[in-house]
C-alpha positions as CSV (number, residue, x, y, z in Angstrom):
1,M,-88.9,-7.6,-54.6
2,T,-88.9,-11.0,-52.9
3,D,-89.2,-14.3,-54.8
4,D,-92.8,-14.9,-53.4
5,L,-94.1,-11.6,-54.6
6,K,-92.4,-12.0,-57.9
7,Q,-93.9,-15.4,-58.4
8,R,-97.4,-14.1,-57.6
9,F,-97.0,-11.2,-59.9
10,E,-96.0,-13.6,-62.7
11,Q,-99.2,-15.7,-62.1
12,L,-101.4,-12.7,-62.2
13,V,-99.9,-11.6,-65.5
14,A,-100.2,-15.1,-67.0
15,D,-103.7,-15.8,-65.8
16,P,-105.6,-12.5,-65.5
17,P,-109.1,-12.6,-64.1
18,P,-112.0,-11.7,-66.4
19,P,-112.7,-8.1,-66.7
20,H,-115.8,-6.9,-64.9
21,G,-115.7,-3.3,-65.8
22,V,-113.7,-0.8,-67.7
23,P,-110.3,-2.2,-68.7
24,S,-108.4,0.8,-67.3
25,E,-110.0,0.3,-63.9
26,A,-109.0,-3.3,-63.9
27,V,-105.4,-2.4,-64.7
28,F,-105.2,0.2,-62.0
29,S,-106.8,-2.2,-59.5
30,R,-104.1,-4.9,-60.2
31,V,-101.3,-2.3,-59.9
32,R,-102.6,-1.3,-56.5
33,S,-102.9,-4.8,-55.4
34,V,-99.3,-5.5,-56.4
35,R,-98.1,-2.4,-54.6
36,R,-100.0,-3.5,-51.4
37,R,-98.4,-6.9,-51.6
38,R,-95.0,-5.4,-52.2
39,T,-95.4,-3.1,-49.2
40,A,-96.5,-6.0,-47.0
41,G,-93.4,-8.0,-48.0
42,V,-91.1,-5.1,-47.2
43,I,-92.8,-4.7,-43.8
44,T,-92.4,-8.4,-43.2
45,L,-88.7,-8.2,-44.0
46,A,-88.2,-5.2,-41.8
47,A,-90.0,-6.9,-38.9
48,A,-87.8,-10.0,-39.3
49,A,-84.7,-7.8,-39.2
50,V,-85.9,-6.1,-36.0
51,V,-86.5,-9.5,-34.4
52,A,-82.9,-10.6,-35.3
53,V,-81.4,-7.4,-33.9
54,A,-83.4,-7.9,-30.7
55,V,-82.2,-11.5,-30.3
56,A,-78.6,-10.4,-30.8
57,A,-79.0,-7.6,-28.3
58,G,-80.4,-10.1,-25.8
59,N,-77.1,-11.9,-25.6
60,L,-75.5,-8.7,-24.3
61,T,-75.8,-7.9,-20.6
62,D,-75.1,-4.1,-20.7
63,I,-73.5,-1.4,-22.8
64,D,-70.0,-2.5,-22.1
65,S,-70.7,-6.2,-22.7
66,S,-68.5,-8.1,-25.1
67,P,-69.7,-10.8,-27.6
68,P,-70.6,-14.1,-26.1
69,V,-67.6,-16.2,-25.2
70,S,-67.1,-19.2,-27.4
71,H,-65.2,-22.3,-26.6
72,T,-63.2,-22.1,-29.8
73,P,-59.5,-21.4,-28.8
74,S,-58.1,-18.3,-30.4
75,A,-54.5,-17.5,-31.2
76,P,-52.7,-16.1,-28.2
77,A,-52.1,-12.4,-28.5
78,T,-48.6,-11.4,-29.0
79,S,-47.3,-8.5,-27.0
80,V,-44.4,-6.5,-28.2
81,I,-42.6,-4.8,-25.4
82,A,-40.3,-2.0,-26.4
83,P,-36.9,-2.2,-24.7
84,P,-36.5,0.3,-21.9
85,T,-34.5,3.4,-22.9
86,A,-31.4,3.8,-20.8
87,T,-31.5,7.1,-19.0
88,P,-28.1,8.3,-17.7
89,T,-28.2,8.8,-14.0
90,Q,-25.9,11.0,-12.1
91,T,-24.3,9.4,-9.1
92,P,-24.1,11.8,-6.2
93,P,-20.7,12.4,-4.7
94,A,-19.8,9.9,-1.9
95,T,-20.1,11.4,1.5
96,T,-17.7,10.2,4.1
97,T,-19.3,9.8,7.4
98,S,-17.0,9.1,10.2
99,A,-18.3,6.8,12.9
100,P,-18.9,8.6,16.2
101,V,-16.1,8.1,18.7
102,T,-17.0,7.4,22.2
103,G,-14.8,7.7,25.3
104,A,-11.6,9.7,25.7
105,V,-9.4,10.2,22.6
106,H,-5.7,10.7,23.2
107,T,-3.8,12.6,20.4
108,P,0.0,12.5,20.9
109,K,1.8,15.8,20.4
110,N,4.7,14.2,18.7
111,N,6.1,10.8,17.7
112,T,9.0,10.9,20.2
113,P,8.9,7.6,22.1
114,P,8.9,8.0,25.9
115,P,12.3,7.7,27.5
116,S,13.3,4.3,28.6
117,T,13.1,3.6,32.3
118,S,15.8,1.0,32.1
119,S,19.4,2.2,32.1
120,H,21.6,0.7,29.4
121,T,25.3,0.7,29.9
122,P,27.3,0.4,26.7
123,A,29.6,-2.6,26.5
124,A,33.2,-1.8,27.3
125,P,35.7,-2.1,24.3
126,P,37.9,-5.2,24.4
127,L,41.3,-4.8,25.9
128,G,44.3,-5.0,23.5
129,V,47.0,-2.9,21.8
130,H,47.9,-3.0,18.1
131,V,51.5,-2.2,17.0
132,S,52.4,-0.8,13.5
133,L,56.0,-0.4,12.4
134,K,57.2,1.8,9.5
135,P,61.0,1.9,8.8
136,V,62.7,4.6,6.8
137,V,66.0,3.3,5.4
138,Q,68.8,5.5,4.1
139,G,72.0,3.4,3.3
140,L,73.0,1.7,6.5
141,T,70.7,3.9,8.7
142,V,67.1,3.1,9.6
143,T,64.6,5.3,11.3
144,M,61.7,3.4,12.8
145,K,58.3,4.9,13.5
146,V,55.9,3.1,15.8
147,T,52.1,3.5,16.0
148,L,50.3,2.2,19.1
149,S,46.5,2.0,19.3
150,G,43.9,0.2,21.4
151,T,42.4,-0.1,24.8
152,T,44.1,-0.6,28.2
153,V,43.2,-0.6,31.9
154,V,44.6,2.6,33.3
155,P,47.6,1.8,35.5
156,T,47.6,2.8,39.2
157,A,50.1,5.0,40.9
158,E,51.9,4.3,44.2
159,N,49.1,6.0,46.1
160,G,46.5,3.5,44.7
161,K,44.8,6.0,42.4
162,P,44.6,5.5,38.6
163,L,46.8,7.7,36.5
164,S,45.3,10.8,34.9
165,T,44.4,10.3,31.2
166,S,44.0,14.0,30.6
167,G,46.9,15.3,28.5
168,T,48.9,12.1,29.0
169,D,50.5,10.3,26.0
170,F,49.1,6.9,25.3
171,L,52.7,5.4,25.6
172,N,52.9,6.7,29.2
173,L,49.8,4.7,30.1
174,L,51.4,1.4,29.0
175,G,53.8,-0.9,30.9
176,G,57.0,0.0,29.0
177,T,58.7,-1.1,25.7
178,Q,61.6,-3.2,24.5
179,Y,63.0,-3.4,21.0
180,D,65.9,-5.1,19.2
181,Y,67.4,-4.1,15.8
182,G,68.6,-7.6,15.1
183,D,72.4,-6.8,15.2
184,G,72.7,-7.1,19.0
185,N,71.7,-3.6,19.9
186,Q,68.7,-3.4,22.2
187,S,66.9,-0.6,23.9
188,G,63.5,0.2,25.5
189,S,61.6,2.3,28.0
190,D,60.5,1.9,31.6
191,A,56.9,2.4,32.8
192,G,58.0,3.7,36.1
193,A,56.5,3.0,39.5
194,V,53.0,2.0,38.4
195,N,50.9,-1.0,39.0
196,C,48.3,-2.9,37.0
197,L,45.2,-3.5,39.1
198,S,41.9,-5.0,38.1
199,G,38.8,-2.8,38.6
200,A,40.5,0.4,37.4
201,P,38.9,2.4,34.5
202,R,39.7,1.7,30.9
203,T,41.0,4.1,28.2
204,T,41.1,4.0,24.4
205,D,43.7,6.0,22.5
206,N,46.5,6.0,19.9
207,E,50.0,7.5,19.5
208,T,52.7,7.5,16.8
209,Y,56.4,8.2,17.8
210,T,59.9,7.6,16.6
211,L,62.3,5.3,18.4
212,Q,65.2,7.2,20.0
213,N,69.0,6.6,19.4
214,E,69.9,3.8,21.9
215,S,73.7,3.6,21.3
216,A,76.2,6.5,21.5
217,A,79.0,4.3,20.1
218,L,78.1,4.9,16.5
219,P,77.7,8.3,15.0
220,K,74.2,8.6,13.7
221,P,71.4,11.2,13.7
222,A,69.0,11.2,16.7
223,G,66.1,8.8,16.4
224,S,67.8,6.4,14.0
225,H,70.0,3.3,14.1
226,T,73.0,2.6,11.8
227,Y,74.1,-0.9,11.0
228,A,77.8,-1.8,10.7
229,T,77.4,-3.8,7.5
230,A,74.8,-4.1,4.9
231,G,72.4,-7.0,5.1
232,T,68.8,-8.0,6.2
233,Y,68.0,-7.8,9.9
234,T,65.0,-8.8,11.9
235,F,63.6,-5.9,14.0
236,R,61.6,-6.9,17.1
237,Y,59.4,-4.5,19.1
238,T,57.5,-5.4,22.4
239,V,55.1,-3.3,24.4
240,R,53.0,-4.2,27.5
241,Y,49.5,-3.0,28.4
242,C,47.5,-3.5,31.5
243,G,44.9,-6.2,31.3
244,T,42.4,-7.8,33.7
245,N,45.0,-10.2,35.0
246,G,48.2,-8.0,34.9
247,W,50.6,-6.9,32.3
248,V,50.1,-8.4,28.8
249,P,53.0,-8.2,26.2
250,V,52.4,-7.6,22.5
251,T,55.3,-8.3,20.1
252,K,55.7,-7.1,16.5
253,T,58.6,-8.1,14.1
254,M,59.7,-6.8,10.7
255,K,62.6,-7.6,8.2
256,V,64.8,-4.6,7.5
257,T,67.4,-4.6,4.6
258,V,70.2,-2.0,4.5
259,R,73.0,-1.5,1.8
């Protein structure tokens, strides 16, 4: 019940109109009047509600319309973005793609370098002869062993041809020897009728031999020398070899002590 109807109802109850008929009819008539007024108030309220709904609906353009936009700033919406889930990926195996080769391709059959077209002549060994002495002393007797090694120009025979080096001792390709035991006894060997000429071929060799008995006055074994008295003597040995400018002497000395 609205306040207006309530107020009117209270006025009717406080100041009832004078009865014109049967009291019961008057009561019923008032009740009916109150009901009609109440119904009219309810209808009025319903009509007002319908008008309010119609006004609110007029602010909407269609079914999907949103409420009218107001100029009152609203709090910005906060978006929560879930972190992406790492998904393991499989990397495909690398594929080796060779670049196309154009033109002729030469594949060598081996790594052997081509033969050199320039001729290389090895350097000739230097000329020279080395002398080594090895004495063997027994009392007053000494046996001397000599070793000759080195390179010499091959001597030339009387016919102008170099001597043969095949099967020839190295001593026979030299220009002779001379040796002295230091007590006045001397000896040596002769090279024979050979010449030392430049331009002849060279030969490299070595030979070891024992000096022969050079004096028949003293009894001694072959290949040895016996001193008359004990002491220290200087033994001297000289050999010649063929060089580019003729015969070249090489001398070797050694101290020999006999008792």
